[in-house]
DRENNU-968821 format. One record per atom (N, C-alpha, C): chain; x, y, z; atom name; residue number from 1; residue in one letter. Coordinates in Angstrom, 3 decimals, padded with zeros to 6 digits, always signed. Example, Ala and Ser with C-alpha at 12.3 -4.5 7.8 and 13.67 -1.06 7.14 Angstrom:
% DRENNU-968821
+-------+----------+----------+----------+------+-----+-----+
! chain !       c1 !       c2 !       c3 ! atom !   n ! res !
+-------+----------+----------+----------+------+-----+-----+
!     A ! +013.190 ! -005.690 ! +007.800 !    N !   1 !   a !
!     A ! +012.300 ! -004.500 ! +007.800 !   CA !   1 !   a !
!     A ! +013.200 ! -003.300 ! +007.800 !    C !   1 !   a !
!     A ! +012.850 ! -002.250 ! +007.080 !    N !   2 !   s !
!     A ! +013.670 ! -001.060 ! +007.140 !   CA !   2 !   s !
!     A ! +012.900 ! +000.030 ! +007.870 !    C !   2 !   s !
+-------+----------+----------+----------+------+-----+-----+
//
This chain:
% DRENNU-968821
+-------+----------+----------+----------+------+-----+-----+
! chain !       c1 !       c2 !       c3 ! atom !   n ! res !
+-------+----------+----------+----------+------+-----+-----+
!     A ! +053.249 ! +121.890 ! +032.239 !    N !   1 !   m !
!     A ! +054.144 ! +122.628 ! +033.144 !   CA !   1 !   m !
!     A ! +055.059 ! +123.052 ! +032.152 !    C !   1 !   m !
!     A ! +056.364 ! +123.442 ! +031.743 !    N !   2 !   q !
!     A ! +057.526 ! +123.973 ! +032.022 !   CA !   2 !   q !
!     A ! +058.033 ! +123.742 ! +033.444 !    C !   2 !   q !
!     A ! +059.721 ! +123.284 ! +032.924 !    N !   3 !   g !
!     A ! +060.696 ! +122.971 ! +033.801 !   CA !   3 !   g !
!     A ! +060.854 ! +123.348 ! +034.791 !    C !   3 !   g !
!     A ! +061.973 ! +123.033 ! +035.503 !    N !   4 !   l !
!     A ! +062.223 ! +124.254 ! +036.258 !   CA !   4 !   l !
!     A ! +063.607 ! +124.719 ! +036.001 !    C !   4 !   l !
!     A ! +063.706 ! +125.535 ! +036.837 !    N !   5 !   l !
!     A ! +064.894 ! +126.145 ! +036.648 !   CA !   5 !   l !
!     A ! +065.860 ! +127.023 ! +037.708 !    C !   5 !   l !
!     A ! +066.876 ! +126.378 ! +037.194 !    N !   6 !   d !
!     A ! +067.993 ! +125.888 ! +038.880 !   CA !   6 !   d !
!     A ! +068.758 ! +127.411 ! +039.312 !    C !   6 !   d !
!     A ! +069.234 ! +127.378 ! +040.021 !    N !   7 !   l !
!     A ! +069.655 ! +128.832 ! +040.730 !   CA !   7 !   l !
!     A ! +070.512 ! +129.418 ! +039.047 !    C !   7 !   l !
!     A ! +071.339 ! +129.005 ! +038.580 !    N !   8 !   e !
!     A ! +071.944 ! +130.087 ! +037.349 !   CA !   8 !   e !
!     A ! +071.149 ! +130.953 ! +036.302 !    C !   8 !   e !
!     A ! +070.370 ! +129.631 ! +035.661 !    N !   9 !   a !
!     A ! +068.948 ! +130.178 ! +035.005 !   CA !   9 !   a !
!     A ! +068.160 ! +131.501 ! +035.571 !    C !   9 !   a !
!     A ! +067.338 ! +131.339 ! +036.986 !    N !  10 !   a !
!     A ! +066.927 ! +132.250 ! +037.211 !   CA !  10 !   a !
!     A ! +067.949 ! +133.445 ! +037.282 !    C !  10 !   a !
!     A ! +068.877 ! +133.734 ! +037.956 !    N !  11 !   a !
!     A ! +069.787 ! +134.573 ! +037.652 !   CA !  11 !   a !
!     A ! +070.199 ! +135.044 ! +036.386 !    C !  11 !   a !
!     A ! +070.213 ! +134.688 ! +035.572 !    N !  12 !   e !
!     A ! +070.297 ! +134.718 ! +034.077 !   CA !  12 !   e !
!     A ! +069.304 ! +135.380 ! +033.394 !    C !  12 !   e !
!     A ! +067.778 ! +134.933 ! +033.989 !    N !  13 !   f !
!     A ! +066.788 ! +135.705 ! +033.770 !   CA !  13 !   f !
!     A ! +066.256 ! +136.752 ! +033.949 !    C !  13 !   f !
!     A ! +067.170 ! +137.092 ! +035.291 !    N !  14 !   l !
!     A ! +066.533 ! +138.381 ! +036.408 !   CA !  14 !   l !
!     A ! +067.578 ! +139.648 ! +036.285 !    C !  14 !   l !
!     A ! +068.413 ! +138.650 ! +034.976 !    N !  15 !   s !
!     A ! +069.692 ! +140.160 ! +035.651 !   CA !  15 !   s !
!     A ! +070.243 ! +140.245 ! +036.706 !    C !  15 !   s !
!     A ! +070.453 ! +138.687 ! +037.456 !    N !  16 !   a !
!     A ! +071.039 ! +139.371 ! +038.635 !   CA !  16 !   a !
!     A ! +071.501 ! +138.317 ! +039.041 !    C !  16 !   a !
!     A ! +072.787 ! +138.826 ! +040.611 !    N !  17 !   s !
!     A ! +073.923 ! +137.940 ! +040.358 !   CA !  17 !   s !
!     A ! +073.138 ! +135.976 ! +041.508 !    C !  17 !   s !
!     A ! +073.934 ! +135.415 ! +041.206 !    N !  18 !   k !
!     A ! +073.538 ! +133.683 ! +041.450 !   CA !  18 !   k !
!     A ! +073.569 ! +134.331 ! +043.194 !    C !  18 !   k !
!     A ! +074.313 ! +135.336 ! +043.752 !    N !  19 !   r !
!     A ! +074.189 ! +135.450 ! +045.713 !   CA !  19 !   r !
!     A ! +072.703 ! +136.980 ! +045.339 !    C !  19 !   r !
!     A ! +072.757 ! +137.707 ! +044.770 !    N !  20 !   q !
!     A ! +071.521 ! +137.798 ! +044.641 !   CA !  20 !   q !
!     A ! +070.298 ! +137.506 ! +044.796 !    C !  20 !   q !
!     A ! +069.951 ! +136.305 ! +043.947 !    N !  21 !   v !
!     A ! +068.620 ! +135.607 ! +044.118 !   CA !  21 !   v !
!     A ! +068.968 ! +134.513 ! +045.569 !    C !  21 !   v !
!     A ! +070.006 ! +134.394 ! +045.927 !    N !  22 !   r !
!     A ! +070.217 ! +133.810 ! +047.464 !   CA !  22 !   r !
!     A ! +069.963 ! +134.514 ! +048.688 !    C !  22 !   r !
!     A ! +069.958 ! +135.752 ! +047.911 !    N !  23 !   r !
!     A ! +069.436 ! +136.902 ! +048.878 !   CA !  23 !   r !
!     A ! +068.437 ! +136.874 ! +049.117 !    C !  23 !   r !
!     A ! +066.821 ! +136.956 ! +047.605 !    N !  24 !   w !
!     A ! +065.631 ! +137.002 ! +047.603 !   CA !  24 !   w !
!     A ! +065.252 ! +135.903 ! +048.413 !    C !  24 !   w !
!     A ! +066.099 ! +134.605 ! +047.851 !    N !  25 !   v !
!     A ! +065.962 ! +133.692 ! +048.881 !   CA !  25 !   v !
!     A ! +065.349 ! +133.611 ! +050.127 !    C !  25 !   v !
!     A ! +066.701 ! +133.203 ! +050.775 !    N !  26 !   h !
!     A ! +066.377 ! +133.509 ! +051.632 !   CA !  26 !   h !
!     A ! +065.885 ! +134.800 ! +052.603 !    C !  26 !   h !
!     A ! +065.402 ! +136.030 ! +052.349 !    N !  27 !   t !
!     A ! +064.766 ! +136.867 ! +052.749 !   CA !  27 !   t !
!     A ! +063.203 ! +136.428 ! +052.506 !    C !  27 !   t !
!     A ! +063.126 ! +135.200 ! +052.208 !    N !  28 !   r !
!     A ! +061.397 ! +134.665 ! +050.563 !   CA !  28 !   r !
!     A ! +060.392 ! +136.028 ! +049.788 !    C !  28 !   r !
!     A ! +061.634 ! +136.523 ! +049.390 !    N !  29 !   r !
!     A ! +060.850 ! +137.707 ! +048.112 !   CA !  29 !   r !
!     A ! +060.500 ! +137.231 ! +047.145 !    C !  29 !   r !
!     A ! +061.108 ! +136.157 ! +047.120 !    N !  30 !   i !
!     A ! +061.174 ! +135.234 ! +045.776 !   CA !  30 !   i !
!     A ! +060.351 ! +133.803 ! +045.557 !    C !  30 !   i !
!     A ! +060.161 ! +133.802 ! +045.195 !    N !  31 !   p !
!     A ! +059.456 ! +131.464 ! +045.585 !   CA !  31 !   p !
!     A ! +060.041 ! +130.561 ! +045.167 !    C !  31 !   p !
!     A ! +060.668 ! +129.803 ! +045.808 !    N !  32 !   y !
!     A ! +061.058 ! +128.679 ! +045.416 !   CA !  32 !   y !
!     A ! +061.078 ! +127.735 ! +046.011 !    C !  32 !   y !
!     A ! +061.888 ! +126.240 ! +045.642 !    N !  33 !   v !
!     A ! +061.286 ! +124.999 ! +045.257 !   CA !  33 !   v !
!     A ! +062.914 ! +124.211 ! +045.521 !    C !  33 !   v !
!     A ! +062.489 ! +123.681 ! +047.239 !    N !  34 !   r !
!     A ! +063.964 ! +123.187 ! +047.247 !   CA !  34 !   r !
!     A ! +063.821 ! +121.304 ! +047.331 !    C !  34 !   r !
!     A ! +064.029 ! +121.350 ! +045.903 !    N !  35 !   i !
!     A ! +064.051 ! +119.892 ! +046.005 !   CA !  35 !   i !
!     A ! +066.166 ! +118.899 ! +046.725 !    C !  35 !   i !
!     A ! +065.876 ! +118.017 ! +046.813 !    N !  36 !   d !
!     A ! +066.733 ! +118.359 ! +047.716 !   CA !  36 !   d !
!     A ! +068.120 ! +119.641 ! +048.356 !    C !  36 !   d !
!     A ! +068.674 ! +119.514 ! +048.505 !    N !  37 !   r !
!     A ! +069.983 ! +121.135 ! +048.958 !   CA !  37 !   r !
!     A ! +069.335 ! +122.089 ! +048.091 !    C !  37 !   r !
!     A ! +068.752 ! +121.623 ! +046.295 !    N !  38 !   r !
!     A ! +068.971 ! +122.262 ! +045.323 !   CA !  38 !   r !
!     A ! +068.191 ! +123.360 ! +045.651 !    C !  38 !   r !
!     A ! +067.956 ! +124.646 ! +045.102 !    N !  39 !   l !
!     A ! +067.022 ! +125.774 ! +045.138 !   CA !  39 !   l !
!     A ! +066.904 ! +125.651 ! +043.338 !    C !  39 !   l !
!     A ! +065.237 ! +125.778 ! +042.404 !    N !  40 !   r !
!     A ! +065.022 ! +125.568 ! +041.373 !   CA !  40 !   r !
!     A ! +063.757 ! +126.491 ! +041.961 !    C !  40 !   r !
!     A ! +063.252 ! +127.043 ! +040.689 !    N !  41 !   f !
!     A ! +062.108 ! +127.704 ! +040.066 !   CA !  41 !   f !
!     A ! +061.329 ! +128.528 ! +039.869 !    C !  41 !   f !
!     A ! +060.617 ! +128.330 ! +039.565 !    N !  42 !   r !
!     A ! +058.683 ! +128.374 ! +038.394 !   CA !  42 !   r !
!     A ! +059.613 ! +129.330 ! +037.604 !    C !  42 !   r !
!     A ! +059.391 ! +129.213 ! +036.555 !    N !  43 !   p !
!     A ! +059.198 ! +130.627 ! +035.642 !   CA !  43 !   p !
!     A ! +057.915 ! +130.504 ! +035.416 !    C !  43 !   p !
!     A ! +056.807 ! +130.114 ! +035.679 !    N !  44 !   e !
!     A ! +055.934 ! +131.695 ! +035.931 !   CA !  44 !   e !
!     A ! +055.754 ! +131.882 ! +036.957 !    C !  44 !   e !
!     A ! +056.423 ! +131.748 ! +038.337 !    N !  45 !   e !
!     A ! +057.217 ! +132.803 ! +039.110 !   CA !  45 !   e !
!     A ! +057.782 ! +133.135 ! +039.642 !    C !  45 !   e !
!     A ! +058.841 ! +132.670 ! +038.474 !    N !  46 !   v !
!     A ! +059.735 ! +133.891 ! +038.303 !   CA !  46 !   v !
!     A ! +059.009 ! +135.852 ! +037.375 !    C !  46 !   v !
!     A ! +058.658 ! +134.894 ! +036.145 !    N !  47 !   e !
!     A ! +058.510 ! +136.134 ! +035.155 !   CA !  47 !   e !
!     A ! +056.726 ! +137.055 ! +036.317 !    C !  47 !   e !
!     A ! +056.346 ! +136.653 ! +037.230 !    N !  48 !   a !
!     A ! +055.505 ! +137.473 ! +038.133 !   CA !  48 !   a !
!     A ! +056.374 ! +137.787 ! +039.199 !    C !  48 !   a !
!     A ! +057.175 ! +137.754 ! +039.553 !    N !  49 !   f !
!     A ! +058.306 ! +138.185 ! +040.448 !   CA !  49 !   f !
!     A ! +058.903 ! +139.173 ! +040.013 !    C !  49 !   f !
!     A ! +059.009 ! +139.954 ! +038.392 !    N !  50 !   v !
!     A ! +059.528 ! +140.089 ! +037.030 !   CA !  50 !   v !
!     A ! +058.357 ! +141.935 ! +038.358 !    C !  50 !   v !
!     A ! +057.898 ! +140.781 ! +037.412 !    N !  51 !   r !
!     A ! +056.147 ! +141.620 ! +037.148 !   CA !  51 !   r !
!     A ! +055.933 ! +142.649 ! +038.107 !    C !  51 !   r !
!     A ! +056.111 ! +142.070 ! +040.042 !    N !  52 !   s !
!     A ! +055.093 ! +142.253 ! +041.119 !   CA !  52 !   s !
!     A ! +056.214 ! +144.325 ! +041.145 !    C !  52 !   s !
!     A ! +058.150 ! +143.566 ! +040.346 !    N !  53 !   h !
!     A ! +059.166 ! +144.877 ! +040.899 !   CA !  53 !   h !
!     A ! +058.462 ! +145.601 ! +039.614 !    C !  53 !   h !
!     A ! +057.798 ! +145.601 ! +038.518 !    N !  54 !   a !
!     A ! +058.143 ! +146.650 ! +037.668 !   CA !  54 !   a !
!     A ! +057.590 ! +147.464 ! +038.198 !    C !  54 !   a !
!     A ! +058.252 ! +149.413 ! +037.618 !    N !  55 !   q !
!     A ! +058.179 ! +150.692 ! +037.397 !   CA !  55 !   q !
!     A ! +057.122 ! +150.249 ! +036.846 !    C !  55 !   q !
!     A ! +056.809 ! +151.928 ! +036.949 !    N !  56 !   e !
!     A ! +055.905 ! +152.570 ! +035.547 !   CA !  56 !   e !
!     A ! +057.509 ! +153.974 ! +035.237 !    C !  56 !   e !
!     A ! +057.092 ! +153.513 ! +034.175 !    N !  57 !   s !
!     A ! +057.934 ! +154.959 ! +033.945 !   CA !  57 !   s !
!     A ! +057.124 ! +156.541 ! +033.828 !    C !  57 !   s !
!     A ! +057.686 ! +157.683 ! +033.949 !    N !  58 !   i !
!     A ! +056.637 ! +158.551 ! +033.947 !   CA !  58 !   i !
!     A ! +057.213 ! +159.419 ! +032.762 !    C !  58 !   i !
!     A ! +056.336 ! +159.549 ! +032.022 !    N !  59 !   p !
!     A ! +055.876 ! +160.749 ! +030.992 !   CA !  59 !   p !
!     A ! +057.638 ! +161.608 ! +030.916 !    C !  59 !   p !
!     A ! +058.189 ! +161.732 ! +030.146 !    N !  60 !   p !
!     A ! +058.940 ! +163.217 ! +029.378 !   CA !  60 !   p !
!     A ! +058.971 ! +164.380 ! +029.930 !    C !  60 !   p !
!     A ! +059.540 ! +165.544 ! +030.332 !    N !  61 !   l !
!     A ! +059.259 ! +166.609 ! +031.000 !   CA !  61 !   l !
!     A ! +058.774 ! +167.209 ! +028.980 !    C !  61 !   l !
!     A ! +058.003 ! +168.765 ! +029.573 !    N !  62 !   p !
!     A ! +057.661 ! +168.533 ! +028.288 !   CA !  62 !   p !
!     A ! +059.023 ! +169.723 ! +027.969 !    C !  62 !   p !
!     A ! +059.318 ! +170.516 ! +026.521 !    N !  63 !   p !
!     A ! +059.983 ! +171.041 ! +026.267 !   CA !  63 !   p !
!     A ! +060.170 ! +172.040 ! +027.151 !    C !  63 !   p !
!     A ! +061.280 ! +172.694 ! +027.232 !    N !  64 !   d !
!     A ! +060.945 ! +174.553 ! +028.088 !   CA !  64 !   d !
!     A ! +061.040 ! +175.573 ! +027.040 !    C !  64 !   d !
!     A ! +060.281 ! +176.269 ! +027.158 !    N !  65 !   d !
!     A ! +060.390 ! +177.251 ! +026.369 !   CA !  65 !   d !
!     A ! +060.841 ! +178.399 ! +026.237 !    C !  65 !   d !
!     A ! +061.512 ! +178.266 ! +027.689 !    N !  66 !   g !
!     A ! +062.697 ! +179.489 ! +027.990 !   CA !  66 !   g !
!     A ! +061.295 ! +180.749 ! +028.765 !    C !  66 !   g !
!     A ! +060.563 ! +180.595 ! +029.130 !    N !  67 !   t !
!     A ! +059.112 ! +181.629 ! +029.922 !   CA !  67 !   t !
!     A ! +060.268 ! +180.961 ! +031.510 !    C !  67 !   t !
+-------+----------+----------+----------+------+-----+-----+
//
């Protein structure tokens, strides 16, 4: 098992602010572990959070042929 991520590491991994990660915790959108008063995150659950919010890209439009 990998070590737990602290708030700062999770925010960095997610390219989000610590404040935003705290909001996700408060609204229970991201799984977390509370040890004493500190938030910790399992790396595999953070990765699953990212995958669950991934958007499929749409293919580019074909070139306009002028018709």
